[in-house]
C-alpha positions as CSV (number, residue, x, y, z in Angstrom):
1,M,-32.2,207.0,122.0
2,Q,-32.8,206.2,125.5
3,K,-36.5,205.4,126.6
4,R,-37.9,208.2,129.2
5,T,-39.7,206.7,131.9
6,I,-42.5,209.0,133.4
7,D,-42.4,210.0,137.0
8,W,-45.6,209.5,138.8
9,T,-45.2,213.4,139.8
10,V,-46.3,214.1,136.6
11,L,-49.7,212.5,137.1
12,L,-49.9,214.3,140.5
13,A,-49.3,217.7,138.8
14,L,-52.2,217.0,136.3
15,I,-54.6,216.1,139.3
16,A,-53.5,219.2,141.0
17,G,-54.2,221.0,137.6
18,V,-57.7,219.7,137.5
19,V,-57.9,220.5,141.3
20,L,-56.9,224.1,141.0
21,A,-59.4,224.6,138.1
22,V,-61.9,223.3,140.0
23,M,-61.2,225.1,143.2
24,T,-61.0,228.5,140.9
25,D,-64.5,227.9,139.7
26,W,-66.2,227.1,143.0
27,N,-64.5,230.3,144.5
28,S,-65.7,232.5,141.9
29,Q,-69.2,231.1,142.3
30,L,-68.8,231.9,146.0
31,A,-67.6,235.0,145.1
32,R,-70.6,235.9,142.7
33,Y,-73.1,235.2,145.6
34,S,-71.1,237.0,148.1
35,S,-67.9,238.8,147.5
36,P,-64.5,237.9,146.4
37,L,-62.9,238.5,149.7
38,F,-65.3,236.6,151.5
39,A,-64.7,233.6,148.9
40,S,-61.1,234.1,149.6
41,W,-61.4,233.8,153.3
42,T,-63.8,231.0,153.2
43,A,-61.4,228.8,150.8
44,H,-58.5,229.7,153.3
45,G,-60.3,228.8,156.5
46,I,-61.6,225.5,154.9
47,G,-58.1,224.7,153.7
48,A,-56.7,225.5,157.3
49,I,-59.1,223.0,158.8
50,A,-58.7,220.5,156.2
51,S,-54.6,220.8,156.8
52,M,-54.9,220.7,160.5
53,A,-57.2,217.4,159.9
54,L,-54.5,215.9,157.7
55,V,-52.0,216.5,160.2
56,L,-53.8,214.9,163.2
57,I,-54.6,212.1,160.9
58,L,-51.1,211.3,159.7
59,S,-49.5,211.9,163.5
60,A,-52.1,209.6,164.9
61,R,-51.2,206.9,162.3
62,G,-47.2,207.4,163.3
63,K,-46.3,209.2,160.0
64,T,-43.9,211.5,160.7
65,M,-43.4,214.5,158.4
66,A,-40.1,215.9,158.7
67,A,-38.7,218.8,157.4
68,S,-35.9,218.7,154.6
69,V,-33.6,220.9,156.6
70,P,-34.6,220.0,160.2
71,H,-31.7,221.8,161.9
72,Q,-31.5,225.3,160.2
73,R,-34.1,227.8,160.5
74,W,-36.3,228.6,157.6
75,P,-36.1,231.9,155.8
76,L,-38.6,234.7,156.8
77,W,-39.9,234.8,153.2
78,S,-41.0,231.0,153.0
79,Y,-43.7,231.8,155.8
80,L,-45.3,234.2,153.2
81,G,-46.5,231.3,151.1
82,G,-50.3,232.2,152.0
83,V,-50.1,235.6,150.9
84,P,-49.9,235.0,147.0
85,G,-52.3,232.2,147.4
86,A,-54.9,234.6,148.9
87,F,-54.2,236.9,146.2
88,T,-54.6,234.2,143.7
89,V,-58.0,233.4,145.0
90,L,-59.1,236.8,145.2
91,L,-58.2,237.9,141.6
92,A,-59.1,234.8,140.3
93,A,-62.8,235.0,141.8
94,I,-62.9,238.5,140.2
95,T,-61.5,237.6,136.8
96,V,-63.7,234.3,136.1
97,N,-66.6,236.1,136.6
98,S,-65.8,238.7,134.0
99,A,-65.6,238.5,130.2
100,L,-62.4,236.3,130.7
101,G,-64.4,233.3,132.2
102,L,-62.7,230.3,133.6
103,A,-60.7,229.1,130.4
104,G,-59.4,232.8,130.1
105,T,-58.4,232.9,133.6
106,L,-57.1,229.5,133.8
107,A,-55.2,230.4,130.5
108,L,-53.7,233.6,131.8
109,L,-52.9,231.8,135.4
110,L,-50.6,229.4,133.4
111,V,-48.8,232.1,131.4
112,G,-48.2,234.2,134.4
113,Q,-46.6,231.0,136.4
114,M,-44.7,230.1,133.4
115,A,-43.3,233.5,133.1
116,F,-42.7,233.9,136.6
117,G,-40.9,230.4,136.9
118,V,-38.4,231.4,133.9
119,L,-37.8,234.8,135.6
120,A,-37.1,232.7,138.9
121,D,-35.0,230.2,137.4
122,Y,-33.0,233.1,135.4
123,F,-32.4,235.5,138.3
124,G,-32.1,232.5,141.0
125,L,-35.1,233.9,143.0
126,F,-35.7,232.3,146.6
127,R,-32.5,230.5,146.5
128,L,-33.1,228.6,143.3
129,Q,-30.1,227.4,141.1
130,R,-29.7,230.0,138.3
131,R,-30.0,228.8,134.8
132,Q,-30.6,230.0,131.4
133,P,-34.1,228.9,129.7
134,R,-33.5,226.1,127.2
135,L,-34.8,226.3,123.5
136,H,-37.6,223.6,124.0
137,E,-38.6,225.6,127.0
138,T,-38.9,228.8,125.2
139,I,-40.8,227.0,122.5
140,G,-43.1,225.8,125.0
141,F,-43.7,228.7,126.5
142,A,-44.7,230.7,123.2
143,L,-47.1,227.9,122.6
144,V,-48.7,228.3,125.7
145,L,-49.1,232.1,125.3
146,I,-50.4,231.5,121.7
147,G,-53.0,229.0,123.0
148,S,-53.9,231.7,125.8
149,I,-54.5,234.3,123.3
150,V,-56.4,231.9,120.9
151,V,-58.7,231.0,123.9
152,I,-59.1,234.6,125.2
153,V,-59.9,235.9,121.7
154,A,-62.2,233.2,120.5
155,R,-64.5,234.1,123.3
156,S,-65.1,237.4,121.7
């Protein structure tokens, strides 16, 4: 059996998951004191400012941010990435402040992301290579779905 090395991107994905959970909680707290729409606008405004600051810092240090496809036009749908993000923040701010709570919201967010990922792979959406779900992926999805159900039902 070949030893499998762990890519550093696994750690980055775990950190992103923690940051997503913290962001969802903070946005829902802001929505509780204002409104979900205000919380979404605030989060995206601060994100835009942080992104611009990061671009300025990296460009001042001489770091280049070359696109992976420098001589081709980007597909028009690729500019719409912020729309699902805005809806995610808005809807999560509403659901965290409901009976689902943070754990239930994050569990269902994960199920939704995994389900869409499987569909995107299967149908080749967004120029992805089409591929069938593997058995271990199907089992993993089923376990996450069951775990999410347990998290939500256990709250009642």
